[in-house]
C-alpha positions in Angstrom: 133.8 -24.5 37.1 130.8 -23.0 35.3 128.8 -22.8 38.6 131.7 -21.0 40.4 131.7 -18.1 37.9 130.3 -15.0 39.7 127.5 -14.6 37.2 126.4 -18.2 37.6 126.4 -18.6 41.4 123.1 -19.6 43.0 120.7 -17.8 45.3 120.3 -20.7 47.8 122.5 -23.6 49.0 120.9 -26.4 50.9 122.7 -29.6 51.8 124.0 -32.3 54.1 127.8 -32.1 53.7 130.1 -35.0 54.3 130.9 -35.6 58.0 134.4 -36.9 58.4 136.5 -36.4 61.5 140.2 -35.7 61.0 141.2 -38.9 62.8 139.4 -41.0 60.1 141.1 -39.2 57.1 144.0 -40.8 55.3 147.3 -39.0 55.9 147.5 -37.1 52.6 144.0 -35.9 53.1 144.8 -34.8 56.7 147.7 -32.6 55.3 145.4 -30.9 52.7 142.6 -30.5 55.2 144.9 -28.8 57.7 146.3 -26.4 55.1 142.9 -25.4 53.9 141.5 -25.0 57.4 144.5 -22.8 58.4 144.0 -20.6 55.4 140.5 -19.9 56.5 141.1 -19.4 60.2 139.2 -22.7 61.0 142.1 -24.8 62.4 142.1 -25.0 66.2 145.4 -26.9 66.7 146.5 -30.5 67.2 145.1 -30.7 70.8 141.6 -31.0 69.3 142.6 -32.1 65.8 141.0 -35.5 66.1 137.6 -33.9 66.6 137.8 -31.4 63.7 135.5 -32.3 60.9 135.4 -31.9 57.1 131.8 -30.6 57.1 132.9 -27.1 58.2 135.5 -26.7 55.5 133.0 -28.1 52.9 130.5 -25.5 53.8 133.0 -22.6 53.7 134.3 -23.8 50.3 130.8 -24.3 48.9 129.7 -20.8 50.0 132.9 -19.4 48.6 132.5 -21.2 45.2 128.8 -21.4 44.5 126.7 -18.9 46.5 126.2 -15.3 45.3 126.7 -12.4 47.7 123.4 -12.0 49.6 122.4 -15.6 48.9 121.1 -17.8 51.7 122.3 -21.2 52.9 121.1 -24.0 55.2 123.2 -27.1 56.1 122.8 -30.2 58.2 125.9 -30.4 60.5 127.2 -32.4 63.4 125.8 -31.0 66.6 129.2 -29.9 68.1 129.2 -27.1 65.4 126.8 -25.2 67.7 128.8 -25.0 70.9 132.2 -26.8 70.9 135.4 -24.7 71.2 137.0 -26.3 68.1 134.2 -24.8 65.9 134.8 -21.2 67.2 136.5 -20.1 63.9 133.7 -21.5 61.8 130.9 -19.9 64.0 132.6 -16.5 63.7 131.3 -16.3 60.1 134.6 -14.8 58.9 136.5 -17.4 56.7 139.6 -15.6 55.8 140.9 -17.3 52.7 143.6 -14.9 51.5 142.6 -15.3 47.8 138.8 -15.2 48.1 137.8 -14.2 51.7 134.2 -15.0 52.7 132.0 -13.4 55.3 128.6 -14.7 56.3 125.7 -13.6 58.5 124.6 -16.5 60.5 120.9 -16.1 61.1 120.0 -19.1 63.4 120.2 -22.8 64.1 118.2 -25.8 65.1 119.5 -28.1 67.8 118.3 -31.6 67.0 120.3 -33.4 69.7 117.2 -34.2 71.9 115.2 -35.9 69.1 114.9 -39.6 69.2 115.7 -41.6 67.2 118.7 -39.7 65.9 118.9 -39.3 62.1 122.6 -40.2 62.0 125.2 -42.1 64.1 126.0 -38.7 65.6 123.6 -36.0 66.8 122.7 -33.4 64.3 122.0 -29.7 64.0 121.0 -27.3 61.2 122.6 -23.9 60.6 121.3 -21.0 58.5 122.9 -17.8 57.1 123.5 -15.5 54.2 126.7 -14.6 52.4 127.8 -11.0 53.0 128.8 -8.6 50.3 132.5 -7.6 50.3 132.0 -4.5 48.0 134.5 -1.8 48.7 133.0 1.1 50.7 129.9 -0.8 51.7 129.0 -0.1 55.3 128.3 -2.8 57.9 129.9 -5.6 56.0 131.3 -7.4 59.1 130.5 -11.0 59.6 127.7 -12.0 62.1 128.6 -15.0 64.3 126.2 -17.8 64.9 123.7 -16.5 67.5 123.6 -18.1 71.0 119.8 -18.3 70.6 118.7 -21.5 68.9 115.6 -23.5 68.3 115.6 -26.8 70.3 113.7 -29.7 68.9 112.7 -32.5 71.3 110.5 -35.5 71.0 110.4 -39.3 70.3 109.2 -39.8 66.7 107.0 -42.9 66.1 108.2 -45.5 63.6 105.0 -44.9 61.7 105.8 -41.2 61.1 107.3 -41.6 57.7 106.7 -38.1 56.3 106.8 -34.6 57.7 103.0 -34.3 58.2 103.1 -37.3 60.4 106.4 -36.6 62.2 105.8 -33.0 63.1 103.1 -33.9 65.6 105.7 -35.8 67.7 108.1 -32.8 67.8 108.2 -29.9 70.2 110.1 -26.8 69.0 111.1 -24.0 71.4 113.6 -21.2 71.7 116.7 -21.9 73.8 120.2 -20.7 74.4 123.5 -22.4 73.6 126.0 -22.8 76.4 129.6 -22.5 75.3 132.5 -24.3 77.1 135.5 -22.1 77.9 137.8 -22.2 74.9 141.1 -23.7 76.1 140.9 -22.3 79.6 142.0 -24.8 82.1 141.1 -23.8 85.7 141.8 -26.8 87.9 145.2 -27.9 89.1 143.9 -31.5 89.2 143.9 -31.7 85.4 147.5 -32.6 85.2 147.3 -35.0 88.1 144.6 -37.2 86.6 145.6 -39.6 83.8 144.0 -42.4 81.9 144.5 -46.0 82.9 146.3 -48.7 81.0 145.0 -50.4 77.8 145.0 -54.0 78.9 143.9 -55.3 75.5 143.4 -57.7 73.7 141.5 -59.2 76.5 142.1 -62.8 75.7 145.8 -62.3 76.3 145.4 -60.9 79.8 142.1 -61.4 81.5 141.6 -64.6 83.5 139.4 -66.4 86.0 140.9 -68.5 88.7 139.7 -72.1 88.6 139.9 -75.2 90.7 143.2 -77.0 90.4 143.4 -80.6 89.2 143.3 -83.4 91.9 147.1 -83.5 91.8 147.2 -79.9 92.9 149.7 -77.2 92.0 153.1 -76.2 93.3 153.1 -73.7 96.1 152.3 -70.1 95.2 150.6 -71.0 91.9 147.0 -70.6 90.7 145.2 -72.3 87.9 143.7 -69.8 85.4 141.5 -69.8 82.3 140.7 -66.9 79.9 137.9 -64.6 80.8 136.1 -63.7 77.6 133.8 -60.9 76.6 131.1 -60.5 73.9 132.7 -57.2 73.0 136.0 -58.8 71.8 136.8 -58.1 68.1 138.3 -60.1 65.4 140.8 -61.8 65.2 141.0 -62.1 69.0 137.5 -63.3 69.6 138.2 -66.2 67.3 141.1 -67.5 69.4 140.4 -70.4 71.8 140.5 -69.9 75.6 144.0 -69.9 77.2 144.5 -72.2 80.1 147.3 -72.9 82.5 148.9 -71.9 85.8 150.9 -68.9 86.9 152.7 -67.8 90.0 150.1 -66.1 92.2 151.9 -62.8 92.5 151.4 -62.1 88.8 147.6 -62.2 89.0 146.4 -58.7 89.8 142.9 -57.1 90.2 142.0 -54.8 87.4 139.3 -52.1 87.7 137.1 -51.3 84.7 134.5 -48.6 84.3 131.7 -51.0 85.2 133.3 -51.6 88.7 132.9 -48.0 89.7 129.7 -46.6 91.1 129.3 -43.5 93.2 131.5 -43.7 96.2 132.1 -47.4 95.9 134.1 -50.1 94.0 131.9 -53.1 93.1 134.3 -56.0 92.6 137.1 -56.3 90.0 138.3 -58.6 87.3 141.7 -60.4 87.2 144.6 -60.1 84.8 148.0 -61.8 84.4 150.7 -59.1 84.1 154.5 -59.7 84.1 155.2 -57.2 86.8 158.0 -58.2 89.1 157.9 -56.7 92.6 156.4 -53.3 92.7 157.5 -51.7 89.5 159.4 -53.9 87.0 157.5 -54.7 83.8 159.1 -57.7 82.1 159.0 -58.9 78.5 159.8 -62.2 76.9 163.5 -61.7 76.8 163.8 -60.1 80.2 166.7 -61.5 82.3 164.3 -62.2 85.2 161.4 -63.8 83.4 162.7 -67.4 83.7 162.8 -67.1 87.4 159.1 -67.7 87.1 158.6 -70.7 84.8 154.8 -70.7 84.7 154.6 -67.0 84.0 157.3 -67.4 81.4 155.3 -70.0 79.5 152.1 -68.0 79.8 153.7 -64.7 78.7 155.7 -66.0 75.8 152.6 -67.7 74.5 150.8 -64.4 74.8 153.6 -62.7 72.8 153.4 -65.4 70.1 149.6 -64.9 69.8 150.1 -61.1 69.6 152.8 -61.4 66.9 150.6 -63.8 64.8 147.4 -61.7 65.0 148.3 -58.0 65.4 147.3 -55.6 62.7 150.7 -53.7 62.8 154.2 -54.6 63.7 154.8 -51.2 65.2 154.4 -52.3 68.9 155.4 -55.4 70.8 152.9 -56.8 73.3 154.7 -55.2 76.2 154.9 -51.8 74.3 151.2 -52.1 73.5 150.4 -52.8 77.2 152.5 -49.9 78.4 151.6 -47.5 75.6 152.6 -43.9 76.7 153.6 -45.5 80.1 150.0 -45.8 81.2 150.8 -49.0 83.0 154.2 -48.2 84.5 152.7 -44.9 85.7 150.7 -47.0 88.1 153.8 -48.5 89.6 154.4 -48.8 92.5 150.7 -48.6 93.4 149.6 -45.8 95.6 147.8 -46.5 98.9 144.9 -44.1 97.9 143.7 -43.3 94.4 140.6 -41.5 93.1 139.1 -42.9 89.9 136.2 -41.8 87.7 134.7 -43.1 84.5 135.9 -41.6 81.2 132.4 -41.8 79.7 128.8 -41.8 80.9 125.9 -39.5 81.3 127.0 -38.7 84.8 130.4 -38.3 86.5 130.9 -41.3 88.7 133.9 -41.6 91.1 135.2 -43.8 93.9 138.2 -44.3 96.1 140.7 -47.2 95.5 142.6 -48.3 98.5 144.2 -51.4 97.0 147.8 -50.5 95.7 147.9 -53.8 93.8 145.0 -52.9 91.6 145.5 -51.9 88.0 143.3 -49.1 86.5 141.9 -49.8 83.0 141.8 -47.2 80.2 138.0 -46.8 80.8 138.9 -44.8 83.9 140.9 -41.8 84.9 142.8 -41.8 88.1 145.1 -39.8 90.4 146.9 -40.4 93.7 145.6 -38.5 96.7 147.7 -37.6 99.7 145.0 -38.2 102.4 141.6 -39.7 102.8 140.2 -36.3 103.4 141.4 -35.1 100.0 139.9 -38.3 98.4 136.5 -37.6 100.0 136.6 -34.0 98.9 137.1 -35.1 95.3 134.4 -37.8 95.6 131.9 -35.4 97.0 132.5 -33.0 94.1 132.7 -35.5 91.3 129.6 -37.4 92.4 127.6 -34.3 93.0 124.7 -33.9 90.4 125.5 -30.2 90.3 129.0 -30.9 88.9 127.7 -33.1 86.1 125.2 -30.4 85.2 127.9 -27.7 85.0 130.4 -30.0 83.2 128.0 -31.3 80.6 128.4 -28.5 78.1 132.2 -29.1 78.3 131.9 -32.8 77.3 132.3 -34.0 73.8 129.5 -36.1 72.5 128.2 -38.3 69.8 124.5 -38.7 70.4 124.6 -37.3 73.9 127.2 -35.6 76.1 128.9 -38.6 77.6 132.6 -38.3 76.9 133.8 -37.0 80.3 137.5 -37.4 79.9 139.2 -34.4 81.5 136.3 -32.0 80.9 135.6 -31.7 84.6 139.0 -30.2 85.2 138.0 -27.2 83.0 135.9 -26.2 86.0 137.6 -24.1 88.7 138.0 -27.0 91.2 140.8 -25.9 93.6 143.4 -28.2 95.2 142.1 -29.5 98.6 143.1 -27.1 101.4 142.7 -28.7 104.9 142.6 -25.2 106.4 139.7 -24.1 104.2 136.4 -24.6 106.1 134.4 -25.1 102.9 136.8 -27.8 101.6 136.7 -29.6 105.0 132.9 -29.6 105.0 132.8 -31.0 101.5 135.2 -33.8 102.6 133.0 -34.5 105.6 129.9 -34.8 103.5 131.9 -37.1 101.1 132.9 -39.3 104.0 129.3 -39.5 105.3 127.9 -40.4 101.8 130.7 -43.0 101.4 129.7 -44.6 104.7 126.0 -44.6 103.9 126.6 -46.2 100.5 129.1 -48.8 101.9 126.3 -50.2 104.1 123.8 -50.7 101.2 123.0 -54.2 100.0 122.1 -54.9 96.3 120.2 -57.8 94.9 122.2 -60.3 92.9 122.1 -59.9 89.2 121.8 -56.1 89.2 123.8 -54.4 86.5 126.2 -51.6 87.3 123.9 -49.3 85.3 121.0 -50.1 87.6 123.2 -49.7 90.7 124.4 -46.3 89.5 120.8 -45.2 88.9 119.8 -46.4 92.4 122.7 -44.6 94.0 122.0 -41.4 92.2 118.4 -41.4 93.5 119.8 -42.3 96.9 122.2 -39.3 96.9 119.4 -36.9 95.7 117.4 -37.9 98.8 120.4 -37.7 101.2 120.2 -35.4 104.2 123.3 -33.7 103.0 122.2 -33.3 99.3 121.0 -29.7 99.6 124.0 -28.5 101.5 126.5 -30.2 99.1 124.7 -28.7 96.1 125.1 -25.2 97.6 128.7 -25.8 98.5 129.5 -27.0 94.9 127.7 -24.1 93.4 129.7 -21.6 95.6 133.0 -23.4 94.8 132.4 -23.4 91.0 131.0 -19.9 90.9 
């Protein structure tokens, strides 16, 4: 209170405010945070609420309370402060608290995203500015927004560089310009057609490997299965023993994960047991039809029991968890042709799925396409290095831009038009690249990351690479 009195405010504020995303706040804190953000013109709406961060409000409040007019400030902030749409109000420098409005002159920033190692779990930046005077009649007292010009720090700092004198020799500092994504402007009609796949978790309840039946064999139409485990499973699920049994063959489906998708190609699949009858009926433990399939009924009711015994909340049954927001039943019945791309990664990676029985995992986005030509048009665009380059500033990131999600559809990618010569040519190039990649052989044991890297190099040296780059540039403007 003493420090907040006008005569006691300070000349300089320097700090590293608390970084806390809205989605990690307790509910009562979320309510207060939203009210205070709205009062200052910093709230950007529930569409991006999960990304909004306490650090901006902390800075606005600290400047309001403790910095004298004309005083300077410098704060370490999450890197999205520099260029993401949900920070637009903060970057404006006009924080319109109705009781004590604050205006600041931003004077510059440091972009630390390209430093290695990162200082924090998320990439950082530093912002600089001064508090404006709000004296009546004073001229030129408008806020000055954060400049587009920034200072970019790059380099890999040695472990031995334990102080600034040692570390600065590993760092290159140069002037650069921030690139802003378009704030809320959605340009592609494909945005609403693509949706996220199903959350087939916890893995131990669904994922299986087929195994050899006992010498006595199984009844017709059945397969012997055992849990397929993963080192990424979390407690309490990873502590459960493997599940083993037999199920009717029709309920074992292929499932595509992010790791199965490389440019223009699907590399294998995993298998899951799902209680889907026919083409589109999702059953649960009390469903009238479940007992028509005795082996599935035993397997599924045991899965429901394990779910009920180990789930962290009683809000959802196992079937409701599996079909959260209808992300599973939206698959059904499966379409003959679907385009999929990974929701995360340093590069957009897409392929065509022609198995209507396959389930798409939540690590992928997918959409039905009417024709193979439309599919190849989308594959050519999505796998083009130029598209990743243009989309990268639109992606949200932690340490790097890698959360693709629907960012690509903020680009002006039009619906495929079979009468448009440019669209047809892009589809032809997509088909040619698809055929070339389909013929490639890969050494056993290569990871999907290595295969993706190999294929990116292959596409860069393709005879159609230059033409496709030009077409993508013309299409996106």
